[in-house]
All heavy atoms as an XYZ file, in Angstrom:
948
protein
N      78.787    113.125    136.330
C      79.348    112.007    135.595
C      80.837    112.190    135.383
O      81.594    111.243    135.520
C      78.600    111.863    134.262
C      79.045    110.686    133.472
S      78.633    109.181    134.337
C      78.777    108.010    133.066
N      81.244    113.409    135.034
C      82.665    113.682    134.813
C      83.452    113.392    136.078
O      84.535    112.798    136.032
C      82.881    115.131    134.340
C      82.271    115.311    132.950
C      84.349    115.511    134.351
C      82.253    116.740    132.457
N      82.906    113.768    137.224
C      83.586    113.530    138.505
C      83.760    112.027    138.756
O      84.793    111.583    139.230
C      82.802    114.192    139.634
C      83.435    114.030    140.971
C      84.712    114.842    141.065
N      85.307    114.599    142.355
C      86.602    114.537    142.555
N      87.434    114.761    141.580
N      87.076    114.297    143.731
N      82.759    111.227    138.406
C      82.847    109.777    138.600
C      83.960    109.179    137.747
O      84.724    108.325    138.200
C      81.508    109.125    138.275
N      84.085    109.652    136.514
C      85.141    109.157    135.626
C      86.506    109.583    136.168
O      87.454    108.792    136.190
C      84.931    109.670    134.188
C      86.126    109.356    133.317
C      83.666    109.081    133.603
N      86.619    110.823    136.630
C      87.890    111.291    137.189
C      88.269    110.487    138.422
O      89.429    110.111    138.592
C      87.790    112.775    137.528
C      87.744    113.676    136.311
C      87.458    115.136    136.659
O      87.131    115.439    137.829
O      87.562    115.959    135.737
N      87.296    110.195    139.299
C      87.570    109.384    140.487
C      88.036    107.981    140.092
O      88.972    107.434    140.675
C      86.320    109.269    141.366
C      85.983    110.574    142.067
O      86.846    111.477    142.102
O      84.842    110.680    142.578
N      87.393    107.394    139.092
C      87.774    106.064    138.632
C      89.201    106.083    138.094
O      90.008    105.206    138.409
C      86.798    105.585    137.553
C      87.087    104.195    137.067
C      86.669    103.091    137.782
C      87.799    103.991    135.886
C      86.936    101.814    137.341
C      88.067    102.719    135.440
C      87.637    101.629    136.169
N      89.536    107.077    137.280
C      90.882    107.185    136.719
C      91.931    107.383    137.799
O      93.029    106.849    137.706
C      90.956    108.319    135.696
C      90.276    107.981    134.396
O      90.169    106.818    134.029
N      89.802    108.995    133.700
N      91.607    108.138    138.841
C      92.556    108.349    139.939
C      92.814    107.053    140.704
O      93.929    106.807    141.158
C      92.027    109.421    140.886
C      92.128    110.824    140.317
C      91.516    111.876    141.219
O      91.290    111.586    142.416
O      91.275    112.985    140.731
N      91.795    106.223    140.835
C      91.960    104.949    141.546
C      92.791    103.965    140.739
O      93.374    103.041    141.276
C      90.596    104.323    141.849
C      89.823    105.072    142.896
S      88.213    104.377    143.367
C      87.850    103.130    142.189
N      92.859    104.133    139.429
C      93.555    103.190    138.549
C      94.592    103.939    137.720
O      94.470    104.069    136.509
C      92.562    102.482    137.627
C      91.509    101.709    138.357
N      91.761    100.495    138.924
C      90.222    102.004    138.634
C      90.670    100.050    139.507
N      89.722    100.954    139.344
N      95.638    104.419    138.374
C      96.666    105.198    137.677
C      97.404    104.374    136.637
O      97.738    104.862    135.577
C      97.673    105.769    138.688
C      97.091    106.859    139.561
C      96.711    108.093    138.766
O      97.397    108.480    137.838
N      95.609    108.719    139.136
N      97.685    103.108    136.948
C      98.394    102.233    136.014
C      97.442    101.817    134.898
O      96.395    101.244    135.143
C      98.916    101.002    136.755
C      99.598    100.016    135.833
O     100.191    100.444    134.828
O      99.542     98.811    136.123
N      97.802    102.117    133.641
C      96.892    101.830    132.530
C      96.602    100.339    132.403
O      95.506     99.950    132.036
C      97.462    102.365    131.217
O      98.661    101.703    130.903
N      97.559     99.478    132.715
C      97.308     98.042    132.667
C      96.242     97.637    133.661
O      95.360     96.840    133.358
N      96.297     98.214    134.836
C      95.290     97.928    135.858
C      93.926     98.450    135.410
O      92.906     97.799    135.586
C      95.697     98.576    137.181
C      94.730     98.310    138.324
C      95.146     99.008    139.590
O      96.340     99.318    139.756
O      94.261     99.264    140.421
N      93.921     99.626    134.815
C      92.669    100.217    134.346
C      92.024     99.329    133.294
O      90.848     99.000    133.378
C      92.919    101.612    133.774
C      91.730    102.293    133.092
C      90.602    102.509    134.088
C      92.171    103.615    132.491
N      92.790     98.918    132.301
C      92.229     98.092    131.245
C      91.845     96.712    131.756
O      90.863     96.144    131.303
C      93.195     97.988    130.059
C      93.270     99.263    129.281
N      92.294     99.644    128.409
C      94.192    100.252    129.272
C      92.605    100.815    127.885
N      93.744    101.196    128.392
N      92.599     96.185    132.707
C      92.231     94.895    133.295
C      90.906     95.014    134.035
O      90.096     94.100    134.016
C      93.317     94.411    134.259
O      94.494     94.126    133.557
N      90.703     96.164    134.675
C      89.451     96.362    135.401
C      88.273     96.462    134.435
O      87.165     96.048    134.743
C      89.535     97.626    136.263
N      88.504     97.015    133.252
C      87.424     97.193    132.290
C      87.171     95.938    131.458
O      86.068     95.727    130.983
C      87.745     98.363    131.359
C      87.818     99.733    132.025
C      88.256    100.779    131.008
C      86.484    100.111    132.638
N      88.184     95.112    131.237
C      88.063     93.909    130.405
C      88.276     92.680    131.278
O      89.405     92.246    131.476
C      89.091     93.921    129.283
C      88.742     94.865    128.198
C      89.118     96.166    128.100
C      87.918     94.605    127.067
N      88.580     96.722    126.978
C      87.846     95.792    126.317
C      87.245     93.481    126.613
C      87.118     95.878    125.140
C      86.522     93.571    125.436
C      86.463     94.762    124.718
N      87.198     92.123    131.786
C      87.339     90.888    132.559
C      87.665     89.745    131.598
O      87.488     89.861    130.378
C      86.071     90.603    133.355
S      84.640     90.170    132.343
N      88.155     88.655    132.137
C      88.557     87.511    131.311
C      87.424     87.008    130.420
O      87.638     86.697    129.252
C      89.078     86.373    132.191
C      90.431     86.686    132.802
O      91.122     87.587    132.284
O      90.790     86.029    133.793
N      86.215     86.939    130.976
C      85.086     86.437    130.190
C      84.769     87.351    129.009
O      84.459     86.876    127.913
C      83.838     86.288    131.065
C      83.957     85.146    132.064
O      84.824     84.261    131.861
O      83.190     85.128    133.039
N      84.859     88.662    129.225
C      84.585     89.610    128.138
C      85.615     89.470    127.029
O      85.275     89.446    125.844
C      84.589     91.045    128.660
O      83.570     91.236    129.586
N      86.876     89.390    127.412
C      87.933     89.257    126.420
C      87.818     87.924    125.682
O      87.971     87.872    124.458
C      89.309     89.390    127.066
C      90.476     89.378    126.097
C      90.370     90.540    125.104
C      91.790     89.450    126.847
N      87.528     86.860    126.404
C      87.345     85.549    125.764
C      86.196     85.604    124.759
O      86.298     85.052    123.653
C      87.078     84.464    126.808
C      88.292     84.073    127.627
C      89.368     83.395    126.808
O      89.050     82.596    125.906
O      90.543     83.669    127.068
N      85.114     86.273    125.115
C      83.983     86.407    124.208
C      84.343     87.189    122.959
O      83.956     86.830    121.840
N      85.102     88.262    123.142
C      85.534     89.073    122.010
C      86.441     88.265    121.078
O      86.270     88.278    119.854
C      86.256     90.329    122.500
C      86.782     91.284    121.446
C      85.641     91.837    120.593
C      87.537     92.427    122.112
N      87.398     87.541    121.645
C      88.300     86.725    120.831
C      87.542     85.583    120.154
O      87.848     85.226    119.013
C      89.451     86.189    121.686
C      90.411     87.254    122.222
C      91.459     86.619    123.125
C      91.057     88.036    121.108
N      86.540     85.030    120.827
C      85.734     83.975    120.220
C      84.998     84.522    118.996
O      84.981     83.879    117.937
C      84.744     83.403    121.241
C      83.932     82.266    120.672
C      84.427     80.968    120.703
C      82.698     82.490    120.078
C      83.707     79.914    120.153
C      81.968     81.446    119.527
C      82.469     80.160    119.575
O      81.762     79.121    119.024
N      84.402     85.705    119.139
C      83.704     86.321    117.994
C      84.668     86.563    116.841
O      84.346     86.304    115.684
C      83.067     87.646    118.409
S      81.602     87.467    119.409
N      85.831     87.051    117.166
C      86.824     87.332    116.129
C      87.233     86.055    115.401
O      87.391     86.042    114.187
C      88.045     88.019    116.738
C      89.151     88.424    115.786
C      88.638     89.393    114.732
C      90.292     89.053    116.562
N      87.372     84.975    116.136
C      87.804     83.707    115.545
C      86.707     82.954    114.814
O      86.989     82.247    113.840
C      88.372     82.782    116.633
C      89.779     83.114    116.978
O      90.587     83.401    116.114
N      90.083     83.102    118.268
N      85.474     83.074    115.261
C      84.439     82.167    114.773
C      83.274     82.815    114.043
O      82.496     82.101    113.422
C      83.894     81.334    115.937
C      84.943     80.515    116.604
N      85.515     79.408    116.013
C      85.559     80.649    117.804
C      86.418     78.896    116.821
N      86.469     79.628    117.912
N      83.117     84.122    114.122
C      81.966     84.743    113.470
C      82.217     84.884    111.979
O      83.285     85.309    111.557
C      81.670     86.111    114.088
C      80.235     86.533    113.834
O      79.897     86.783    112.663
O      79.466     86.605    114.801
N      81.228     84.525    111.184
C      81.398     84.591    109.728
C      81.149     85.992    109.171
O      81.517     86.279    108.034
C      80.459     83.593    109.048
O      79.116     83.912    109.368
N      80.586     86.870    109.975
C      80.279     88.226    109.511
C      81.529     89.098    109.484
O      82.232     89.239    110.491
C      79.234     88.868    110.429
O      79.129     90.254    110.167
N      81.793     89.687    108.331
C      82.946     90.588    108.212
C      82.768     91.788    109.125
O      83.724     92.242    109.765
C      83.138     91.024    106.744
C      83.586     89.827    105.899
C      84.140     92.161    106.628
C      83.617     90.098    104.419
N      81.550     92.308    109.229
C      81.288     93.466    110.093
C      81.627     93.161    111.547
O      82.209     93.987    112.239
C      79.831     93.916    109.977
C      79.508     94.607    108.683
C      78.060     95.083    108.668
C      77.726     95.780    107.372
N      76.346     96.255    107.339
N      81.260     91.972    112.013
C      81.547     91.584    113.394
C      83.049     91.477    113.608
O      83.590     91.974    114.603
C      80.839     90.258    113.753
C      81.325     89.712    115.088
C      79.332     90.457    113.780
N      83.751     90.835    112.674
C      85.201     90.688    112.826
C      85.905     92.043    112.776
O      86.840     92.296    113.520
C      85.759     89.722    111.775
C      85.272     88.282    111.992
C      86.039     87.247    111.203
N      86.367     87.583    109.842
C      85.587     87.403    108.785
N      84.379     86.903    108.943
N      85.995     87.723    107.568
N      85.474     92.941    111.897
C      86.069     94.277    111.827
C      85.830     95.053    113.121
O      86.721     95.734    113.629
C      85.506     95.050    110.639
C      86.037     94.573    109.310
C      85.463     95.368    108.167
N      85.982     94.911    106.882
C      85.617     95.413    105.724
N      84.718     96.394    105.668
N      86.138     94.946    104.604
N      84.627     94.942    113.662
C      84.308     95.624    114.918
C      85.126     95.036    116.065
O      85.630     95.779    116.917
C      82.801     95.521    115.214
O      82.082     96.113    114.131
C      82.446     96.233    116.500
N      85.276     93.734    116.087
C      86.087     93.095    117.124
C      87.537     93.576    117.057
O      88.167     93.834    118.086
C      86.021     91.574    116.988
N      88.066     93.744    115.853
C      89.435     94.254    115.707
C      89.533     95.684    116.234
O      90.518     96.052    116.882
C      89.885     94.207    114.247
C      90.164     92.817    113.721
S      91.377     91.870    114.682
C      92.782     92.946    114.627
N      88.513     96.503    115.985
C      88.518     97.874    116.503
C      88.515     97.869    118.028
O      89.206     98.664    118.659
C      87.325     98.658    115.965
C      87.468     99.031    114.511
C      86.262     99.806    114.011
C      86.397    100.109    112.527
N      85.219    100.799    112.000
N      87.741     96.967    118.622
C      87.709     96.872    120.079
C      89.042     96.386    120.638
O      89.493     96.851    121.683
C      86.578     95.943    120.526
C      85.178     96.503    120.400
C      84.137     95.421    120.678
C      84.978     97.683    121.342
N      89.686     95.465    119.941
C      90.980     94.955    120.417
C      92.047     96.042    120.449
O      92.998     95.957    121.212
C      91.453     93.785    119.551
C      90.808     92.451    119.850
C      91.300     91.388    118.887
C      91.071     92.024    121.287
N      91.884     97.068    119.634
C      92.836     98.176    119.653
C      92.795     98.926    120.980
O      93.743     99.627    121.328
C      92.562     99.134    118.501
C      92.835     98.526    117.150
C      92.396     99.398    115.997
O      91.708    100.392    116.168
N      92.778     99.004    114.786
N      91.736     98.756    121.745
C      91.583     99.433    123.032
C      92.052     98.587    124.209
O      92.098     99.075    125.329
C      90.106     99.805    123.244
C      89.461    100.647    122.150
C      87.970    100.804    122.431
C      90.145    101.995    122.034
N      92.384     97.336    123.944
C      92.743     96.403    125.009
C      94.242     96.476    125.292
O      95.060     96.410    124.384
C      92.348     94.957    124.622
C      92.848     93.958    125.659
C      90.847     94.853    124.459
N      94.587     96.611    126.563
C      95.973     96.536    127.006
C      96.028     95.454    128.070
O      95.258     95.482    129.034
C      96.458     97.881    127.599
C      97.859     97.746    128.157
C      96.387     98.981    126.565
N      96.915     94.489    127.874
C      97.018     93.373    128.805
C      98.443     93.231    129.308
O      99.385     93.508    128.569
C      96.616     92.069    128.110
C      95.197     92.002    127.580
C      95.020     90.797    126.673
C      94.217     91.941    128.728
N      98.620     92.779    130.550
C      99.967     92.472    131.027
C     100.592     91.402    130.152
O      99.940     90.413    129.816
C      99.742     91.965    132.453
C      98.376     92.424    132.828
C      97.596     92.543    131.558
N     101.845     91.576    129.747
C     102.453     90.698    128.744
C     102.596     89.252    129.194
O     102.652     88.366    128.364
C     103.818     91.246    128.311
O     104.706     91.257    129.389
N     102.628     88.983    130.468
C     102.788     87.609    130.927
C     101.489     86.867    131.176
O     101.491     85.704    131.560
N     100.372     87.501    130.924
C      99.089     86.897    131.276
C      98.643     85.865    130.241
O      99.067     85.883    129.089
C      98.019     87.982    131.408
O      97.728     88.540    130.145
N      97.760     84.980    130.677
C      97.181     83.981    129.773
C      96.390     84.677    128.671
O      96.426     84.259    127.507
C      96.279     83.024    130.555
C      95.465     82.122    129.675
N      96.024     81.088    128.953
C      94.150     82.127    129.362
C      95.080     80.485    128.249
N      93.937     81.095    128.481
N      95.698     85.746    129.027
C      94.894     86.473    128.043
C      95.783     87.077    126.954
O      95.405     87.100    125.780
C      94.079     87.569    128.736
N      96.973     87.552    127.324
C      97.893     88.120    126.328
C      98.352     87.041    125.360
O      98.448     87.282    124.149
C      99.079     88.777    127.019
N      98.636     85.855    125.868
C      99.045     84.749    124.993
C      97.916     84.381    124.034
O      98.162     84.155    122.842
C      99.449     83.541    125.833
N      96.703     84.347    124.539
C      95.550     84.036    123.685
C      95.377     85.126    122.629
O      95.079     84.838    121.474
C      94.303     83.904    124.544
C      93.130     83.332    123.822
N      91.946     83.073    124.433
C      92.934     82.978    122.531
C      91.080     82.587    123.568
N      91.661     82.526    122.409
N      95.587     86.378    123.021
C      95.483     87.490    122.077
C      96.519     87.357    120.965
O      96.199     87.530    119.787
C      95.667     88.822    122.805
C      95.684     90.077    121.939
C      94.341     90.277    121.241
C      96.034     91.296    122.775
N      97.758     87.032    121.309
C      98.816     86.880    120.304
C      98.454     85.776    119.305
O      98.577     85.954    118.094
C     100.179     86.587    120.974
C     101.214     86.135    119.964
C     100.674     87.817    121.723
N      98.005     84.649    119.811
C      97.638     83.533    118.926
C      96.457     83.896    118.026
O      96.431     83.545    116.839
C      97.324     82.290    119.757
C      98.540     81.696    120.424
C      98.174     80.528    121.300
C      99.402     80.004    122.015
N      99.087     78.890    122.921
N      95.496     84.606    118.575
C      94.339     85.021    117.777
C      94.747     86.000    116.697
O      94.333     85.870    115.535
C      93.259     85.647    118.687
O      92.828     84.664    119.629
C      92.068     86.127    117.880
N      95.573     86.995    117.050
C      96.018     87.968    116.052
C      96.816     87.283    114.947
O      96.664     87.611    113.767
C      96.842     89.071    116.708
C      96.071     90.036    117.601
C      97.028     90.994    118.301
C      95.016     90.800    116.815
N      97.665     86.328    115.324
C      98.457     85.606    114.315
C      97.540     84.863    113.353
O      97.786     84.836    112.143
C      99.418     84.637    114.993
N      96.470     84.281    113.864
C      95.523     83.580    112.999
C      94.741     84.559    112.127
O      94.481     84.292    110.956
C      94.560     82.747    113.846
N      94.406     85.714    112.670
C      93.587     86.678    111.935
C      94.382     87.455    110.892
O      93.795     88.055    109.997
C      92.895     87.651    112.902
C      91.809     86.996    113.723
C      90.610     86.641    112.873
C      90.421     85.209    112.566
N      89.321     84.892    111.684
N      95.689     87.413    110.966
C      96.507     88.038    109.920
C      96.164     87.409    108.573
O      96.208     88.066    107.537
C      98.014     87.893    110.253
C      98.889     88.197    109.066
C      98.371     88.810    111.415
N      95.771     86.152    108.592
C      95.413     85.425    107.363
C      93.909     85.418    107.116
O      93.415     84.599    106.350
C      95.926     83.989    107.466
S      97.690     83.877    107.715
N      93.162     86.336    107.734
C      91.712     86.398    107.561
C      91.366     86.649    106.094
O      92.118     87.311    105.373
C      91.132     87.528    108.419
C      89.627     87.448    108.557
O      88.917     88.010    107.700
O      89.168     86.818    109.528
N      90.234     86.121    105.650
C      89.830     86.308    104.256
C      89.477     87.757    103.942
O      89.490     88.156    102.785
C      88.679     85.377    103.901
C      87.428     85.573    104.720
C      86.391     84.519    104.386
C      85.224     84.612    105.348
N      84.287     83.528    105.133
N      89.212     88.565    104.966
C      88.960     89.988    104.780
C      90.272     90.755    104.985
O      90.881     90.673    106.047
C      87.895     90.469    105.771
C      87.621     91.952    105.639
O      87.299     92.397    104.519
O      87.748     92.665    106.649
N      90.710     91.479    103.965
C      91.983     92.196    104.038
C      92.018     93.231    105.158
O      93.062     93.457    105.766
C      92.302     92.878    102.707
C      92.685     91.895    101.616
O      93.037     90.742    101.948
O      92.625     92.274    100.424
N      90.881     93.872    105.433
C      90.833     94.881    106.497
C      91.115     94.255    107.851
O      91.870     94.799    108.658
C      89.465     95.594    106.499
O      89.250     96.182    105.216
C      89.401     96.664    107.564
N      90.514     93.100    108.115
C      90.747     92.387    109.365
C      92.201     91.917    109.435
O      92.875     92.076    110.459
C      89.777     91.193    109.521
C      90.142     90.323    110.720
C      88.344     91.692    109.645
N      92.712     91.356    108.350
C      94.092     90.872    108.315
C      95.095     91.983    108.554
O      96.049     91.817    109.322
N      94.882     93.118    107.931
C      95.801     94.242    108.100
C      95.745     94.781    109.529
O      96.778     95.073    110.129
C      95.464     95.354    107.118
C      96.446     96.500    107.156
C      96.186     97.531    106.058
O      95.317     97.345    105.213
N      96.946     98.589    106.072
N      94.549     94.884    110.096
C      94.418     95.367    111.476
C      95.089     94.400    112.451
O      95.758     94.823    113.401
C      92.941     95.542    111.827
N      94.937     93.097    112.207
C      95.575     92.094    113.072
C      97.091     92.215    113.007
O      97.780     92.160    114.026
C      95.126     90.694    112.677
N      97.621     92.391    111.800
C      99.067     92.539    111.644
C      99.569     93.805    112.339
O     100.591     93.776    113.029
C      99.443     92.555    110.162
C     100.931     92.620    109.846
C     101.649     91.388    110.382
C     101.147     92.752    108.348
N      98.838     94.898    112.182
C      99.236     96.152    112.825
C      99.260     96.019    114.341
O     100.160     96.531    115.004
C      98.294     97.284    112.404
C      98.489     97.716    110.961
C      97.440     98.707    110.481
O      96.574     99.123    111.291
O      97.493     99.069    109.296
N      98.279     95.322    114.914
C      98.263     95.112    116.362
C      99.368     94.155    116.795
O     100.016     94.356    117.819
C      96.904     94.574    116.809
C      95.748     95.558    116.784
C      94.446     94.857    117.128
C      96.001     96.707    117.744
N      99.592     93.128    116.015
C     100.593     92.121    116.362
C     101.995     92.724    116.429
O     102.762     92.420    117.342
C     100.544     90.964    115.369
C     101.309     89.706    115.717
C     100.795     89.106    117.017
C     101.178     88.690    114.602
N     102.333     93.577    115.498
C     103.683     94.152    115.492
C     103.877     95.188    116.599
O     105.012     95.549    116.909
C     104.066     94.756    114.118
C     104.044     93.692    113.043
C     103.186     95.929    113.753
N     102.808     95.632    117.228
C     102.917     96.578    118.340
C     103.188     95.889    119.673
O     103.576     96.538    120.635
C     101.636     97.400    118.465
C     101.401     98.353    117.318
C     100.089     99.079    117.447
O      99.571     99.280    118.535
N      99.527     99.473    116.314
N     103.004     94.588    119.710
C     103.188     93.848    120.958
C     104.668     93.621    121.235
O     105.504     93.703    120.341
C     102.454     92.509    120.881
C     100.938     92.600    120.713
C     100.347     91.206    120.543
C     100.307     93.307    121.895
N     104.960     93.298    122.482
C     106.323     93.007    122.894
C     106.882     91.843    122.066
O     106.302     90.746    122.051
C     106.337     92.663    124.388
C     107.712     92.311    124.877
O     108.613     93.161    124.763
O     107.893     91.172    125.366
N     107.971     92.098    121.361
C     108.532     91.102    120.441
C     108.964     89.829    121.169
O     108.762     88.727    120.659
C     109.710     91.702    119.679
N     109.550     89.972    122.349
C     109.989     88.796    123.099
C     108.809     87.898    123.461
O     108.867     86.681    123.322
C     110.697     89.227    124.379
C     112.092     88.712    124.502
C     112.743     89.226    125.729
N     112.461     90.669    125.824
C     112.767     91.441    126.833
N     113.365     90.937    127.862
N     112.490     92.722    126.840
N     107.728     88.525    123.911
C     106.543     87.756    124.275
C     105.985     87.051    123.042
O     105.677     85.863    123.081
C     105.473     88.680    124.865
C     104.174     87.972    125.174
S     102.840     89.067    125.670
C     102.467     89.916    124.138
N     105.896     87.770    121.944
C     105.355     87.198    120.714
C     106.213     86.035    120.236
O     105.697     84.993    119.838
C     105.248     88.288    119.627
O     104.481     89.380    120.145
C     104.570     87.770    118.390
N     107.529     86.200    120.286
C     108.446     85.119    119.871
C     108.270     83.879    120.734
O     108.359     82.755    120.233
C     109.888     85.590    119.953
S     110.334     86.759    118.662
N     108.047     84.068    122.020
C     107.896     82.930    122.926
C     106.566     82.212    122.757
O     106.444     81.045    123.107
C     108.039     83.381    124.382
C     109.451     83.788    124.712
O     110.398     83.322    124.093
N     109.597     84.672    125.673
N     105.568     82.889    122.220
C     104.233     82.304    122.122
C     103.994     81.609    120.784
O     103.442     80.519    120.739
C     103.159     83.395    122.363
C     103.238     83.861    123.824
C     101.772     82.900    122.018
C     102.389     85.073    124.130
N     104.419     82.230    119.692
C     104.115     81.685    118.370
C     105.080     80.566    117.983
O     106.270     80.631    118.272
C     104.171     82.787    117.308
C     103.141     83.905    117.439
C     103.312     84.904    116.305
C     101.731     83.358    117.467
N     104.557     79.576    117.283
C     105.382     78.498    116.759
C     106.028     78.958    115.452
O     105.652     79.995    114.890
C     104.526     77.250    116.472
O     103.595     77.571    115.438
C     103.793     76.786    117.719
N     106.940     78.178    114.947
C     107.606     78.520    113.681
C     106.601     78.583    112.533
O     106.674     79.470    111.683
C     108.704     77.506    113.378
N     105.651     77.667    112.517
C     104.657     77.693    111.435
C     103.733     78.902    111.550
O     103.333     79.479    110.530
C     103.848     76.394    111.408
O     103.111     76.237    112.596
N     103.399     79.307    112.777
C     102.591     80.516    112.952
C     103.363     81.751    112.496
O     102.812     82.629    111.832
C     102.155     80.672    114.411
C     101.114     79.649    114.842
C     100.891     79.652    116.333
O     101.811     79.778    117.137
N      99.626     79.491    116.725
N     104.660     81.808    112.835
C     105.496     82.929    112.386
C     105.569     82.967    110.869
O     105.498     84.029    110.251
C     106.914     82.814    112.957
C     107.105     83.578    114.223
C     107.357     83.054    115.450
C     107.043     84.993    114.385
N     107.442     84.066    116.372
C     107.264     85.258    115.738
C     106.807     86.059    113.525
C     107.266     86.554    116.262
C     106.812     87.351    114.037
C     107.036     87.580    115.385
N     105.716     81.810    110.275
C     105.797     81.728    108.826
C     104.527     82.279    108.182
O     104.590     83.043    107.207
C     106.016     80.271    108.402
O     106.005     80.164    107.010
N     103.380     81.909    108.708
C     102.108     82.402    108.169
C     101.982     83.911    108.346
O     101.512     84.614    107.443
C     100.943     81.687    108.854
N     102.427     84.434    109.499
C     102.369     85.880    109.754
C     103.273     86.626    108.780
O     102.872     87.631    108.179
C     102.758     86.201    111.216
C     103.013     87.687    111.407
C     101.680     85.714    112.171
N     104.490     86.126    108.595
C     105.431     86.784    107.677
C     104.900     86.749    106.256
O     104.922     87.753    105.538
C     106.827     86.130    107.772
C     107.732     86.626    106.664
C     107.448     86.427    109.140
N     104.393     85.603    105.836
C     103.855     85.477    104.484
C     102.672     86.426    104.272
O     102.594     87.117    103.254
C     103.437     84.039    104.209
C     102.978     83.811    102.787
C     102.664     82.353    102.521
O     102.633     81.523    103.411
N     102.415     82.035    101.268
N     101.760     86.471    105.229
C     100.606     87.372    105.108
C     101.058     88.830    105.112
O     100.532     89.655    104.358
C      99.622     87.117    106.243
N     102.039     89.146    105.940
C     102.563     90.509    105.981
C     103.199     90.918    104.668
O     102.992     92.039    104.179
N     103.952     89.995    104.071
C     104.562     90.286    102.772
C     103.507     90.467    101.690
O     103.638     91.329    100.819
C     105.549     89.178    102.397
C     106.828     89.136    103.232
C     107.635     87.885    102.884
C     107.658     90.388    103.030
N     102.466     89.659    101.741
C     101.381     89.805    100.762
C     100.682     91.152    100.913
O     100.361     91.805     99.918
C     100.376     88.661    100.902
C     100.892     87.344    100.384
C      99.933     86.191    100.667
O      99.003     86.308    101.458
N     100.187     85.062    100.022
N     100.458     91.570    102.164
C      99.832     92.873    102.393
C     100.725     94.001    101.884
O     100.249     94.949    101.265
C      99.532     93.070    103.884
C      98.329     92.323    104.437
C      98.285     92.415    105.952
C      97.043     92.864    103.840
N     102.039     93.859    102.119
C     102.974     94.883    101.645
C     103.012     94.937    100.119
O     103.027     96.020     99.525
C     104.376     94.616    102.180
S     104.541     94.907    103.939
N     103.030     93.768     99.488
C     103.110     93.766     98.025
C     101.822     94.289     97.406
O     101.852     94.992     96.400
C     103.437     92.373     97.494
O     102.392     91.481     97.759
N     100.669     93.971     98.011
C      99.408     94.500     97.466
C      99.303     96.007     97.700
O      98.791     96.725     96.863
C      98.193     93.771     98.054
O      98.067     94.027     99.425
N      99.828     96.483     98.821
C      99.825     97.929     99.085
C     100.752     98.633     98.101
O     100.453     99.723     97.612
C     100.244     98.215    100.515
N     101.889     98.006     97.783
C     102.816     98.574     96.814
C     102.221     98.625     95.417
O     102.384     99.581     94.685
N     101.489     97.566     95.059
C     100.845     97.526     93.744
C      99.750     98.587     93.644
O      99.588     99.238     92.620
C     100.257     96.144     93.480
N      99.024     98.787     94.753
C      97.987     99.817     94.769
C      98.581    101.205     94.628
O      98.041    102.054     93.932
C      97.172     99.745     96.072
C      96.297     98.504     96.149
O      96.069     97.871     95.101
O      95.841     98.178     97.262
N      99.755    101.437     95.253
C     100.419    102.733     95.171
C     100.922    103.000     93.763
O     100.878    104.132     93.267
C     101.580    102.797     96.165
N     101.414    101.942     93.094
C     101.893    102.105     91.719
C     100.741    102.407     90.762
O     100.901    103.143     89.803
C     102.625    100.841     91.257
C     103.975    100.658     91.941
C     104.638     99.343     91.551
O     104.108     98.636     90.672
O     105.678     99.025     92.140
N      99.566    101.813     91.042
C      98.397    102.046     90.183
C      97.850    103.462     90.337
O      97.252    103.996     89.434
C      97.281    101.039     90.488
C      97.663     99.633     90.059
O      98.595     99.483     89.257
O      97.018     98.676     90.559
N      98.023    104.032     91.576
C      97.425    105.343     91.875
C      98.257    106.430     91.412
O      98.337    107.158     90.558
C-alpha cells in the first residue's frame, strides 16, 4: 500500500494537480452544497475541516465558488464555522478574492471578522 501511495505522489508532483485529481468537480460541488444548505452544525463543521484540505488553481470556476461560499459562511450562525471560514478566506490569494467578491460581500466579511475579533478580545479579558 505504501508503494502505491508513493507511486501516486510521484506521478502528481504539483500539489495543485494532486488535489485536483483527488477532488473532482462533482465532489467539491457536493461539499460546498452541504456547507451552504445543511442545517446540522456537525455537518457544516466537518465540511469546513474538509475544505482545509482542498487546494484549487486560483483561476478556476471551483475556486470562485469556494471564495463565495467562504464569504457567506463567515456569517454562519455557528461561530466555529464562521471562524474557520474566515481563516480559510484570508489564506487565499488576495487579488483573486478581491476580483470575485462584491462590495457588499466584502462588507459582510469585514463586519463578521471584526465581530469575531472583538468577541475573542472579550474572551481574553475575561480569562
